[in-house]
C-alpha positions as CSV (number, residue, x, y, z in Angstrom):
1,M,68.0,108.6,58.2
2,K,71.5,107.7,56.9
3,K,70.6,109.2,53.4
4,W,69.6,112.5,55.0
5,L,73.0,112.8,56.7
6,S,75.2,111.7,53.8
7,I,77.0,114.3,51.8
8,A,77.3,111.9,48.9
9,G,73.5,111.3,49.0
10,W,72.8,115.1,48.8
11,A,75.4,115.5,46.0
12,R,73.5,112.8,44.0
13,I,70.2,114.5,44.7
14,A,71.6,117.9,43.6
15,A,73.0,116.4,40.4
16,K,69.7,114.7,39.6
17,L,67.7,117.8,40.5
18,G,69.6,119.9,38.0
19,A,69.2,117.3,35.3
20,Y,65.5,116.9,36.0
21,L,64.9,120.6,35.9
22,R,66.6,120.9,32.5
23,S,65.0,117.8,31.0
24,P,62.6,118.5,28.2
25,I,60.8,115.2,29.0
26,I,59.5,116.4,32.3
27,P,56.5,118.9,31.8
28,L,56.7,122.4,33.2
29,W,53.8,121.8,35.6
30,E,55.8,118.9,37.2
31,K,58.7,121.3,37.7
32,A,56.4,123.9,39.2
33,L,55.5,121.3,41.9
34,L,58.9,122.0,43.3
35,L,59.6,125.6,42.4
36,V,56.3,127.3,43.3
37,P,56.1,126.0,47.0
38,V,59.8,126.6,47.6
39,I,59.7,130.1,46.2
40,A,56.5,130.8,48.1
41,Y,58.0,129.5,51.4
42,W,61.1,131.7,50.9
43,V,58.8,134.7,50.6
44,L,56.2,133.8,53.2
45,P,58.4,133.9,56.3
46,D,58.9,137.5,55.6
47,V,55.1,137.9,55.9
48,L,54.6,135.3,58.6
49,P,57.9,135.4,60.7
50,Y,56.7,132.9,63.3
51,L,56.8,129.8,61.1
52,P,59.0,127.1,62.9
53,F,60.9,125.9,59.9
54,D,64.1,127.3,58.3
55,D,63.9,128.1,54.6
56,L,66.8,125.8,53.8
57,A,65.2,122.8,55.7
58,V,62.0,123.2,53.7
59,T,63.9,123.5,50.5
60,L,65.9,120.4,51.2
61,I,62.7,118.4,52.1
62,M,61.0,119.6,48.9
63,V,64.0,118.8,46.7
64,N,64.2,115.3,48.2
65,W,60.5,114.7,47.7
66,F,60.7,116.1,44.1
67,V,63.6,113.9,43.0
68,G,62.0,110.8,44.6
69,R,58.7,111.6,42.8
70,I,60.4,112.1,39.4
71,E,62.4,108.8,39.8
72,R,59.2,106.9,40.5
73,K,57.1,108.6,37.8
74,Y,59.8,108.5,35.1
75,P,61.8,105.3,35.8
76,A,63.3,105.4,32.3
77,L,65.0,108.7,33.2
78,N,68.2,108.1,35.0
79,R,71.4,110.1,35.2
80,D,73.3,108.4,32.5
81,K,70.5,109.0,30.0
82,L,70.1,112.7,30.6
């Protein structure tokens, strides 16, 4: 829970997210695991306005999941190597 409330933690995740999305090592389909659901969720509330989650909250949850998944799947990729 401490990580979720830390500005430094979110800054680290944002920096890693940018590096991972630009990395040629990570295949496009892996990047689509983040981008497609997030973009779909940003569009779907306009069609289904009674969803109980805010767009930003879902985006932050997906970004956190994506960065954690990439860190586990590609342990050789770290910020100083990108």
